[in-house]
Phi, psi and omega in degrees: 000132180284140177280132180268139178248156178307331180293339179286345183281127176282101181280325186285324182050039186298337182278358181257153174296150184308317182295318179292320178301313181299317180298318179295318178298318178300315181294326176298314179298316178301317180296317180296315179295320180297321184280343185268140177266358181227161177303140182256121181289159181307315183300322179291321179291325180297334180292346180252356182233006178062232185273000180294153180284113178300318181299316180291322177296318178297316178301315180292322177297316179300318178294322179295329181271358179305132181085358179267171184283349180229165185217163172269130179232142177267117177216145173047051178060031177199188180235150174223159167263132178217154178290139177294141185303328182298339182265000180303315179299323179294320179296314180297325181287327187264337188223151174276098182259001179073175179276105180260002177293150178285341178053052179260137174286170178299320180291320176303315181295321179295318178295317178299318178296319178298319178297315181300317184278336187243010184295149352286140184223144179268170175298324177296322176297320177294322178299319178298323180289314187264350179073016177204160180296137175262122188293150174297328179298317179296314178300317179296322179294315178296322178292317179298329176282352180080013183277333177228162175216178178275140178258201179292151176294143180290143180285005180282171179304132181086352179043061181294157176293148170249165181235143180223160175280164183243176174297327178299323175301312181299316180296314183300327182254009175066037182255140175285319178205176179295340177296341181273000175297147176301150177300137181303322180295323177297319179295317180296320177297331179275001177092013178254114181263131176239000000 
């Protein structure tokens, strides 16, 4: 069996009528999103549709999926297919999906939020925010969940590590980018100090 390379894929589909070509490009994008466990960036999707507009194809795919149990969502500089939230109880009732909750305490969530809003930030920076030492175990747990990673070393004495959020953080909270975080003033009004 011959090995297929991306160059073997007919991206242009020039021999097809425009409507059929568009439909095939949409289905290609849908297939790539369906097969991927992580958000797929625009550049990767463009490799299967040639010069066609990925954004317009995504819009049409989203409209095509309207009323279906899953949707196209923009997260972490890419797109994913995900089940609509309204169907989560049905999935849990019918299938053993395991515990997919992040299982974060209120304090864990507050530390994660502080990292998100102040990144890159050191443990000392977190201590200044919370008025107490933030344990290495907590940082390790957030890192183990893939929600944070190490950022650039701080220019301070000893060059301590800084912490930043990851794409997994964006996916877990359904954010396209950090710009989608709630406004700090809204959080403060809700009693959450950062």
